[in-house]
N, C-alpha and C positions, 0 to 999 in steps of 0.2 A: 478375535485371533489376526494377524498380520495378513495384510493381500498387497500386491504392488499392483500398483493400475498399471495397464497398458503404456506403454510410450504414442503419443500422438505425434503424425509431423504438422508440422505448424506450414503451413504456404507462409511466404511471406508475403507483408501485408504492403497493399497498393500505395502510389507517391502519390500525396494529396494533390490534386490539383489547389492554381491558384484562390478557386470560389471558398473550396474548404479551408485552406489556411488561416490563422489567426493574427489579430498584429501579432508585431516583437515584441520578445519581454521586458526590453531595455522598453519601447512605447509604454506596455504594460505601468513597467514600475514605476515611468516619470509618471503618468498617468495618476494613479494611487498615491502616490507620495503626496502629488502638489491636490490633490481631492483632501484629503486626513488636513492636510495644512489648511488648505481654505479653512474646513468645517470647524477646525481646531482652533483659528479665528473666529468665526461665525459664534459658534456654544460658546465661547469663552466673553467675546466683546458681550452676546446678550444676557449671562450667568453676571458680567460685573458691573453691568448697566446703573441696575438698584443702587448698589454698596457703591461707585463713584458720584450719582446723583446724590444720593442722602447726603456723601462724606463736604461733597463741594455746596449742597443747601446748609450745612452746618457753618462750613466755613462764612460763607455770605451772612448768616444771621453773627457769626463772631466778632465779623468786618460790620458790622449794622451797629450793634451794638459799645462797640465800641469808637465807632463815631458818635453817636448822639450821647455815651459817657461823655463825650468833647463836647459836643453842642449845648450839654445840661452845664456842665463846667462854665463855656464861655457865659453864656447866660445870666446867670449868678456873677460874675466874675467885675469889678467895674470899669467902666470904657478907660482906654489911653491907649500909646501907638501899639502897642503888645499885643495886645486886644483885639484891637483893628486887622491890625497884619490875619490873626488864627483865624480870625468871622473872616476873612477873604479868600483865604486859603479853604476850610470849611465849606461855604459856597461855592468855592469851585470845583471842589470835592462831590459836593452833595448833585450838581449841575451833570460831573463825568458818570456819575456810576447810579444816573438815574434815578433818585431818594427826593421822594416831596418830603417838604418838612411840612408839620399843621400845629397850631397852639390851641388846647379841647381846655376846654372847663365843665363843670360838675353839671350846670342849667343848660349848657350848649348844644346845639346837634354837633354829632361826629361826623370826620368826613365820608364821602359816602361810600357805602359796602361795611362799614365799622358799628355794630352798638355800643349800647352803652352798658348794654351788661360786659361784652368784653372788656372794656373803662375802669368797672367799678372799682377791679383791685389797683387799676392807678394811683388813685386817693390816697387808699390803705396801705401800700406796700411799695408805693414811690417811686417803682418801675414797673413795666408790663411786657411782655414778650410771648408774640402767638399770630399767627396764619390765618389768612382768610381769605375767599376765593369770591369772585367777583369780574362778572363781563367775561366764562370763562377764564380769565388770568388768574394765578395763585401771587397772593402780597404775602410780605414776612414785615411788619410789626417791631420797630422797637421804641418804648415811651417811656420817659422820665418824667417826673417830680421838680417842678420849677418855685412854684410856690405852694402855699396850702390850698387854694383853687386856682391853679393853673399848670398843665401839661406840658410836654412840648414830643410830640410826632414824628419818626421818623418811617415810611412808609418805602418798600422797593420790591419791583414785581421780580420774581425767583427768575426769569426768563432771562436775566442781566448777568446770571452766575454764567453763564456764557459754556454750559452744556445740556444740550439737549439729543431729542435721537438725528436731526440737524448733523451736529457735529459728532455723533454715534457712528454713525455711519460713513463719516468722511473719514474719520481714524479707524474704523476698523477696513476701510477702503484701503486704505494707507496698507496697513498692517497686511492684505492679504494679500496687495503685489508685492511686498518683499517679501513676506514667509514661503508665494509661489514660488519668488526667481530662486531663494537660498533650496526650497525642495528639487525642484527642479532639478538642481545643479546636484543635491546628493542626489536622488532617484536616479538620474543617469549615472551617477561614480558607483552607484549601491548596482546597478543593471550589468554596466560593464565587470564586476567585480564577479557575481552571481556567472555572468553569459559566458564570461571569457575558459573556467572550466568544460561548460554546457557543452561550449563550438569543440572542444579537445575531445569531447565523449563523444559526438556526433560524427567526427572524422572516424574515432577509435572505433563505434559502431560498422561504418561503412568499409571500414578496413578487414572486420572480423564477417562481413557479408560477401570480400571477396576473398576470403579466403586465408588474410593472415592468420593462423593460431599464432604466433610467436610475440603479438602486443601485449604490452603490457601497458600499464597507467598508473601515474604516481596521484593517488589520495590526496586532494586540495580544494579546498573554498569550504563553503557550509557543509556540516556535518551531511547533512543528506544530500549533496552532488558526489562528497567525498565515499559517499556509501554504493552512491553508481557508479563510480570508477571502478570495489573492488568488485561489485557484482558485475562488473565487464569481463574485470581479468578471471572470475568465478565461472563466466559460462563460457568465455577461450579455453577454461583448462576446459569447463565439461565439451567442450563441440568437440578440440582435439582427441579427448579420449574415447568420445562416442564416435567419430572417425573414425580413429585404430581398431575398433573393437569389430565397425562394419568392413573394414578391409580385412580385418583379419579373418571373421565369418566369411566375407567373401571368398576367398582365400581355402579356406576347410571347405566350401561348399563346392569349391570347384575340381577340389581334388577328389574328391568325394562322387563327383562327377564323372570324372574321365577315369577311376578306378574302373566302374563297370562297364562301362562305354569301351575304353580299350578291352577288357577281355572280352566282349562282344564280339568286338571288329576284330579280333584278332580271330575266332575261333569262325567266323561268319569270309574271314580271307582265306581260312586254310580249307574251309569247306570248299572253300569255291573252285581252289584252285586246286583236286581233291589228292589231298595230302594229308587227307585223316581215313585211315583205315576202318573200313566196313563194320567190323567188330568196334571201334570205339567210336561212333557217330550217333549214338544213342546218352554217351556218358558226356560227348561233346555239346547233347545237344539240352541234357539235363544241366550242364554248367551256362550255357547261355541261358537259361529259362531260368534261373533263380539269380544273375544277374541282372534277367530283366527283372524280375520282381523287386531286388535291393533300391535297383533305378526307381521302380513306380513305385515305391515307398516315401524316396528321402521324395521325389515329386511332390505327393502328395503332403508329405511334411511340411515342407515348403510353402505350397498355396494356403494349406492350413492355416498359417503363421503370419502370412499376408495376407488370410484374410479375415483375421481376429480384428484386426481394429476393424473392423465397415459392418456397417447398421444389418448386414442380409447374411451375418456369418449363420448357419441353419443350425439354429437347438436347440431338442423335444427336450421341455425339462419335466418331469413326473416324478410319482415317487417311487422310490429303486430302493432294494433292502442291498445292501453293497456287497453282505454278501454270496449270494447269487450272484453277481461279477467279477468277483474275486474266484470264487470257485471253479469260475468258465475260464478266467487267466489263469489258474494253478495247473485244469487239465493241460495247456499246449504247456508251459512252461518250466510242468514240472521232468518232461521228456528231455527238452532242450538241454537243461539244468542234469539232466543225468549221465546224458549222451556228452556233456564237458566236465563230468563227474566233480560236481559240486553241487553240494549239498540245499538241499528244496523246503523249507516252510510254509506251511500254511495255517495260519492260525485267525482261530474267527470265531466271535463269540458265539455263545448259545442262542442268545436272545437277538431276535432282526436288529438289523441296524437303518433304518428308512430313514435316508434325507431325500430332495429336490434336484433333482440334476437329470442330465443327458447319459443313461447307461452306453451308448455307444462313445459319446469322449473319454471317459472312465474308463471305460476300457481301453482307448487311447490312450490317459494315463498310467495307467496298470503297463502297458508294452512298453514306453518309453525307459521308462524306471527298470523295469526288469532289465529290457534289453541292453542299461547302462549299466546296469550294478554287474550282469553276469559276463561284459566285457574286461570288466576290471580284478573281477573275482576269482582270486587262485583256486588249483582242484583243492578238494576236498573242505573248502570254510563253505559257510551257510549264507545263503541269500531267502531272507525272509518277508513275505509278506502278511500281513497282521490288519485287522479290519475292527472296530472299538468305536466307539459314542467319546467324546468329550464336547461336557457341557451342551452349548446348542448346536453341534456337529458329530456328523458323521465326517468319519476318517482312513482313508487308507494310509499304510507308511510299507514302505518296503528298505531292508535294511539287509545291508551286505559285511563279510568280513576281509574285504578289500584293504588298498590303502589308505583310505580315509579321504577325506582335503584338512587345509588347514582353515583356521578359522578367518583372515582375507578370502580364503575360496566359501566357506557359506555364504557370503555378504551379496556375491556378486554370482550362484551357482543358476539361476532361471536367466542371466541376461548370454545374449546370441554368441555364439560363440569364444565368451573369455574363457572357460576351464580347459579348452581345443588348445587355444592361443597359451595358456602358462605350462600343459602339461607334453601338449605335441614333442613326441621323439624321445621322452621318458617313460611314458607307460602308452597301454595301447585308447586311445582317445576315439568317439565319435566324431560323428560332423558340427557337431554345435547348435543343432538346432530342438535335438528332443526335449533337453529340460529347457529350455526355452518357450518351448510347444505345449509344457507341461504347465509352466508356469500363466500366461497367458492363458488357457484354458482354464486353469484349477479361477482365475480373473473372473473372467468370461463367465464361469459358472453358477457368481455367486458366492466362492470358499474362495482359500488361499492357499498357501506354496507355500511351506517354508524346509529348511538344511539343516540336519543338523551332525553331531558323533554319533554314531551308535554303538552300544553298551557289544556288541559282537568285533571295535573294533575297525571298522570301516564306516563309513559313507551311511546318514537318515534322510526320504527325504519322506515327506508328509506330508498330505493333500486333503481339508478338510470342506466336506459340502456340508449347505445347512440343510437344517431338519426343514426349514419354515424357508422358504425361495421369498427372499424380497430384493434380490439385486434388479438396479435399473437396465 
């Protein structure tokens, strides 16, 4: 069943001191974007290093193979001026690229680090290409057959390729510097774009705190920030409505307090001045006593409404037959309805309606609902107090044949003084406290309160109580 939670009064959060304040969003954005950029460069470099190294070695092997082909061709060419020039260029190239030249034969001892098995295919395939490691250094070898028993080997260390860990870290460092600068600039621009509307939201929140309820913000920036602007606008509207209701509530209570006090003060002054005839003293005293009781009841309702949000609000939860509470209330309200020429009906089921609640508070709820109905119900129209079971709840319902409520009234029926402010001067109204107290009591007892249209033509108010109490 629906239930409205009590309104909570939130105290303003204390201003954080400097030790509680974190770094600015701008600084955090710049740091995050820079860190992401640095990590991206590092991870990309580490992931790409094997690929780059393999590509470099393939290129080195291809170049060495071309040089080996050239060297073999020159060796087989008859000597002449052109050949001598090419040979000289080849020698210069070998020196500059740290390439060693070796001539091998089948029975001769191969260069250090190379085995006969690695050279075996040279004599049958005319060329060889392989790598070997010697003294913690890796070399690549390209061999070409010159004559049937003579081969030419070109040997070059892989370090000549010029791409190792040192070169990698150098390039990564350069990329980090460049990427970090761009990331910091991008982060600063992004943070400026994000924080500009946020500063506007902070200004608007301060205006709301100062009491400005006409403030309106234009949603801008990222969607989340725009949503905050919309939420602040809605908060301002809600605060304006809430404060208006509070003002109306205070006005209605002030009026209701002033009426009995004016009557009591006027009669007391008349009696003090001796202008009340002896035969009217008893009547005047009775009127003063009735107004005193009315004033006391109103003050008690106000105190209960104020205490409902407190933990120490007293409730005594026991198993209660709602029929017994309704019968007790019916004995009183039947006479009062008869005096007002209003038709009273008490509808009780034949079986017990056992719920877990506080019988004294249930009676308080019934009295408030019936008093509210009696105030607006014309003569010869009914007021019905019904008790029944519905699922896991037992409920009491008060219906009347009065003017009823509109659909919009039903939504705010239990808001303090809302119906009072709507119908003041149009029909008889109470203090605006009774229905609010009913809604708060229902929630505190673990139940629900709802308003509706009565089949008798007026309003219907139903308050349910759990058959097993489980409300914290």
